[in-house]
C-alpha positions in Angstrom: -28.1 12.9 -25.8 -27.0 14.2 -22.4 -30.3 13.1 -20.9 -30.0 9.7 -22.5 -26.4 9.3 -21.1 -27.6 10.3 -17.6 -30.5 7.8 -17.9 -28.1 5.1 -19.0 -25.8 6.0 -16.1 -28.6 5.8 -13.5 -29.7 2.4 -14.9 -26.1 1.2 -14.9 -25.8 1.9 -11.1 -28.4 -0.7 -10.3 -26.6 -3.3 -12.5 -23.1 -2.8 -11.3 -21.4 -4.0 -8.1 -19.6 -0.8 -7.2 -16.3 -0.9 -5.3 -15.7 1.0 -2.1 -14.0 4.3 -2.9 -12.2 6.8 -0.8 -14.6 9.4 0.4 -14.5 12.7 -1.5 -15.3 16.2 -0.2 -17.8 18.3 -2.1 -16.4 21.1 -4.2 -13.0 19.5 -4.0 -10.2 21.9 -4.9 -8.9 21.0 -8.3 -11.9 18.9 -9.3 -12.6 19.5 -12.9 -15.7 19.1 -15.1 -15.4 17.1 -18.3 -13.8 19.4 -20.9 -15.1 17.5 -23.9 -18.4 16.2 -25.2 -19.4 12.9 -23.7 -21.7 12.0 -26.6 -20.4 8.7 -28.0 -17.8 8.5 -25.2 -19.5 6.5 -22.4 -16.4 4.4 -21.7 -14.3 7.0 -19.8 -11.7 4.4 -18.8 -10.8 3.8 -22.5 -8.7 6.9 -22.2 -8.6 7.9 -18.6 -6.5 5.0 -17.3 -2.9 5.4 -16.1 -0.6 5.2 -19.0 -3.4 4.7 -21.6 -3.4 7.9 -23.7 -1.2 11.0 -23.6 -1.9 13.9 -22.9 -5.2 12.6 -21.4 -5.0 13.0 -17.6 -4.8 9.7 -15.8 -7.3 8.8 -13.2 -5.8 9.3 -9.8 -5.1 6.5 -7.4 -8.1 7.5 -5.3 -10.3 6.5 -8.2 -9.2 2.8 -8.1 -12.2 0.5 -8.4 -14.5 3.2 -9.7 -16.4 2.4 -12.9 -17.4 4.5 -16.0 -20.9 5.1 -14.7 -19.5 7.0 -11.7 -17.5 9.5 -13.5 -20.2 12.0 -14.1 -21.3 12.0 -10.5 -18.3 14.4 -9.9 -17.2 15.5 -13.3 -20.4 16.7 -15.1 -20.6 20.4 -15.4 -23.8 20.4 -13.2 -22.6 17.8 -10.7 -23.4 18.5 -7.1 -19.7 17.9 -6.4 -19.0 21.0 -8.4 -22.1 23.1 -7.5 -23.2 22.3 -4.0 -22.1 20.8 -0.7 -23.9 17.6 0.2 -25.1 17.3 3.8 -22.6 15.8 6.2 -23.3 12.5 8.1 -24.5 13.7 11.5 -23.8 10.4 13.3 -20.9 8.1 13.7 -20.4 5.6 10.9 -18.5 3.0 12.9 -20.5 -0.2 12.9 -23.0 1.3 10.4 -21.8 0.0 7.1 -25.3 -0.3 5.7 -26.6 3.2 5.1 -29.7 1.9 3.3 -30.7 -0.1 6.4 -32.2 3.2 7.7 -31.9 5.7 4.8 -34.5 4.2 2.5 -37.9 5.6 1.6 -40.3 5.0 4.4 -37.9 2.9 6.4 -37.3 4.8 9.7 -38.6 8.1 11.0 -37.2 10.7 11.4 -34.2 9.4 9.3 -34.2 11.3 6.0 -35.2 9.3 3.0 -32.7 8.9 0.2 -33.8 11.4 -2.5 -35.0 10.2 -5.9 -31.9 11.3 -7.7 -29.9 8.7 -5.7 -31.9 5.8 -7.2 -29.6 2.8 -7.9 -26.8 3.9 -5.6 -25.4 1.4 -3.2 -24.2 1.7 0.4 -20.6 1.9 -0.7 -21.4 5.0 -2.7 -22.7 7.3 0.1 -19.4 8.4 1.5 -18.1 9.5 -1.9 -20.1 12.7 -1.3 -21.3 12.6 2.3 -18.6 12.8 4.9 -19.0 12.4 8.7 -19.4 15.8 10.5 -16.7 16.6 13.0 -17.3 14.4 16.0 -19.9 12.4 14.0 
């Protein structure tokens, strides 16, 4: 079921217009993995919405505009946000709102291609994990 949920999640990314979110740092202090089964619970926001259900923790203000399909990007037990540190952005981002203009398979050498596990993600998702390097 976990694989099915992940497949659904990846497919949902392509279908959703995702809102810009405040960038998050990898391995964020206090970031927690889902503490319950997600089987049959694909609608995270049914419970994790401010004032919805006590004692379920409310989604913080920094999550405004995020959708259910994004929750497991950070809160799955094997999420890169909990297990690794994504590479930083090595260049300035000012005036470069379209990451996928360059970072797309075969688009521009020697710009790194977006890995296969990023399929369906949009420009406004990149900075949720990848932050500009100091001076970048």
